[in-house]
C-alpha positions as CSV (number, residue, x, y, z in Angstrom):
1,X,0.9,16.1,-19.9
2,X,3.8,14.1,-18.4
3,X,5.1,11.0,-20.2
4,X,5.4,8.9,-17.0
5,X,2.4,8.5,-14.6
6,X,4.7,7.2,-11.8
7,X,6.5,10.5,-11.9
8,X,3.2,12.4,-11.6
9,X,2.3,10.2,-8.6
10,X,5.6,11.1,-7.0
11,X,5.0,14.8,-7.7
12,X,1.5,14.7,-6.1
13,X,2.7,12.7,-3.1
14,X,5.4,15.4,-2.6
15,X,2.7,18.1,-2.6
16,X,0.6,16.0,-0.2
17,X,3.6,15.7,2.2
18,X,3.6,19.5,2.6
19,X,-0.2,19.9,3.0
20,X,-1.6,16.9,4.7
21,X,-1.5,17.0,8.5
22,X,-0.8,13.2,9.0
23,X,0.0,10.3,6.8
24,X,0.1,11.7,3.3
25,X,1.2,8.2,2.2
26,X,-2.1,6.6,3.5
27,X,-3.8,4.8,0.7
28,X,-7.0,2.7,0.5
29,X,-6.3,-0.8,-0.7
30,X,-9.1,-2.9,-2.3
31,X,-8.9,-6.7,-2.5
32,X,-11.6,-9.4,-3.2
33,X,-12.4,-12.3,-0.9
34,X,-13.1,-15.9,-2.0
35,X,-16.8,-15.1,-2.2
36,X,-16.3,-12.2,-4.5
37,X,-16.9,-9.5,-1.8
38,X,-14.6,-6.5,-1.9
39,X,-12.6,-5.5,1.2
40,X,-11.1,-2.0,1.6
41,X,-8.7,-0.9,4.2
42,X,-6.1,1.8,4.6
43,X,-2.4,0.9,4.4
44,X,0.7,3.1,4.4
45,X,2.6,3.2,1.1
46,X,6.2,2.9,2.0
47,X,8.1,2.8,-1.3
48,X,7.6,3.9,-4.9
49,X,9.8,2.2,-7.5
50,X,10.1,3.1,-11.1
51,X,7.2,0.8,-12.0
52,X,5.6,-0.3,-8.7
53,X,4.1,0.7,-5.4
54,X,5.0,-1.1,-2.1
55,X,3.5,-1.6,1.3
56,X,4.5,-4.1,4.0
57,X,2.3,-6.5,6.0
58,X,1.9,-9.8,7.8
59,X,1.4,-12.5,5.1
60,X,-1.1,-14.2,7.3
61,X,-3.4,-11.1,7.3
62,X,-6.7,-11.1,5.5
63,X,-5.4,-8.7,2.8
64,X,-2.3,-10.8,2.0
65,X,-4.4,-14.0,1.9
66,X,-6.9,-12.3,-0.5
67,X,-4.0,-11.1,-2.7
68,X,-2.6,-14.6,-2.7
69,X,-6.0,-15.8,-4.1
70,X,-6.6,-12.9,-6.5
71,X,-3.6,-10.6,-7.3
72,X,-5.8,-8.0,-9.0
73,X,-6.0,-5.0,-6.6
74,X,-6.9,-1.3,-6.5
75,X,-5.4,1.6,-4.6
76,X,-7.0,5.0,-4.0
77,X,-5.3,8.1,-2.6
78,X,-7.4,11.1,-1.6
79,X,-5.8,14.3,-0.3
80,X,-8.6,16.7,0.8
81,X,-6.1,19.5,1.4
82,X,-5.1,19.4,-2.3
83,X,-8.5,18.4,-3.7
84,X,-6.8,15.6,-5.6
85,X,-7.2,11.9,-5.9
86,X,-5.3,9.1,-7.6
87,X,-6.8,5.7,-8.4
88,X,-4.6,2.8,-9.4
89,X,-5.4,-0.7,-10.6
90,X,-2.8,-3.4,-10.9
91,X,-1.3,-6.8,-10.1
92,X,0.1,-7.5,-6.7
93,X,3.0,-9.8,-5.8
94,X,5.1,-10.6,-2.7
95,X,8.3,-8.9,-2.0
96,X,10.1,-11.1,0.6
97,X,13.7,-10.4,-0.4
98,X,16.3,-7.7,0.0
99,X,13.7,-4.8,-0.2
100,X,11.6,-6.3,2.6
101,X,14.8,-6.9,4.7
102,X,16.0,-3.4,4.3
103,X,12.6,-1.9,5.2
104,X,12.2,-4.2,8.2
105,X,15.7,-3.3,9.5
106,X,14.9,0.4,9.3
107,X,11.8,0.0,11.5
108,X,11.7,1.0,15.2
109,X,12.4,-1.8,17.6
110,X,8.9,-1.8,18.9
111,X,7.5,-2.2,15.4
112,X,9.9,-5.1,14.7
113,X,8.8,-6.8,17.9
114,X,5.1,-6.1,17.0
115,X,5.6,-7.9,13.7
116,X,6.6,-11.1,15.7
117,X,3.9,-10.7,18.3
118,X,0.8,-10.0,16.2
119,X,-1.2,-12.8,14.5
120,X,-2.7,-10.2,12.3
121,X,-6.4,-10.6,11.5
122,X,-6.8,-13.6,13.9
123,X,-9.3,-13.5,16.7
124,X,-7.7,-11.9,19.9
125,X,-9.3,-13.0,23.2
126,X,-8.1,-9.9,25.0
127,X,-5.4,-7.2,25.0
128,X,-3.5,-9.1,27.7
129,X,-2.9,-12.0,25.3
130,X,-1.3,-9.6,22.8
131,X,0.9,-7.9,25.4
132,X,2.1,-11.3,26.7
133,X,3.1,-12.2,23.1
134,X,5.0,-8.9,22.9
135,X,6.9,-9.7,26.2
136,X,7.8,-13.1,24.9
137,X,9.1,-11.7,21.6
138,X,11.1,-9.1,23.5
139,X,12.7,-11.8,25.7
140,X,13.5,-14.0,22.7
141,X,14.9,-11.4,20.4
142,X,16.2,-8.7,22.8
143,X,17.1,-5.8,20.6
144,X,17.9,-7.6,17.4
145,X,14.8,-9.3,15.9
146,X,15.3,-10.5,12.3
147,X,12.5,-10.2,9.8
148,X,9.9,-13.0,10.2
149,X,9.3,-15.1,7.1
150,X,5.6,-14.4,7.4
151,X,6.1,-10.6,7.1
152,X,7.2,-8.6,4.1
153,X,6.2,-6.4,1.2
154,X,3.5,-6.4,-1.3
155,X,4.5,-4.8,-4.6
156,X,1.7,-3.5,-6.9
157,X,2.6,-3.1,-10.6
158,X,0.0,-0.7,-12.1
159,X,-1.9,-1.3,-15.3
160,X,-4.0,1.9,-14.9
161,X,-3.6,5.1,-13.0
162,X,-6.2,7.9,-12.9
163,X,-5.5,11.4,-11.7
164,X,-8.5,13.5,-10.5
165,X,-8.3,17.2,-9.7
166,X,-11.3,19.0,-8.3
167,X,-12.6,21.7,-10.7
168,X,-14.9,24.6,-10.4
169,X,-18.7,23.9,-10.9
170,X,-17.8,20.2,-10.6
171,X,-15.9,20.3,-13.9
172,X,-13.2,18.2,-12.6
173,X,-10.0,17.3,-14.5
174,X,-9.5,13.6,-15.1
175,X,-6.5,12.0,-16.7
176,X,-6.3,8.2,-17.3
177,X,-3.2,6.3,-18.0
178,X,-3.5,2.7,-19.2
179,X,-1.2,0.0,-20.5
180,X,-2.1,-3.5,-21.8
181,X,0.5,-5.3,-19.6
182,X,3.2,-4.8,-17.1
183,X,6.3,-3.3,-18.8
184,X,4.3,-2.1,-21.8
185,X,4.0,1.5,-23.0
186,X,1.6,3.8,-21.2
187,X,-1.2,5.6,-23.1
188,X,-3.0,8.6,-21.6
189,X,-6.2,10.5,-22.4
190,X,-8.6,12.8,-20.7
191,X,-12.0,11.8,-19.3
192,X,-15.2,13.8,-19.0
193,X,-15.8,14.6,-15.3
């Protein structure tokens, strides 16, 4: 068994990059709304740090608002081509500094403009309205839009990470890593399938 679950996540993601047809970094993100109902959606994991996972979003989106209200979240990767899954639970926080700036600056121009044009998760009357907002942003920023203050990263610091590998006769391999708090030592053990 490895000593660092983040390194194992990286190893499995590298495997997925060579076997998944599209978006091996796609991950399901679960949040909870103000009424206690869970919401799950797919986001693209864009960065793995030594102790955190990052994706980027509009801070006015439903997911960002739910994270603002309740920072406890869950992630789930599933790679059918590998018969592997990773489940992560942790604490989310905003990343609206240098890391967000660097990621935004590396995006394609159309994606940068789109960040300005979209009122993510708000009601859209018709597609024409969105395209008009895109044209306005293109006119305003030309080819050099800066990162909007309402757009940035979400950093998830894990407290538990479970690795699941499909096994013959449904005797799957499960390995759970837990720690009591962020920055604390990881403990791992196997689980019955």
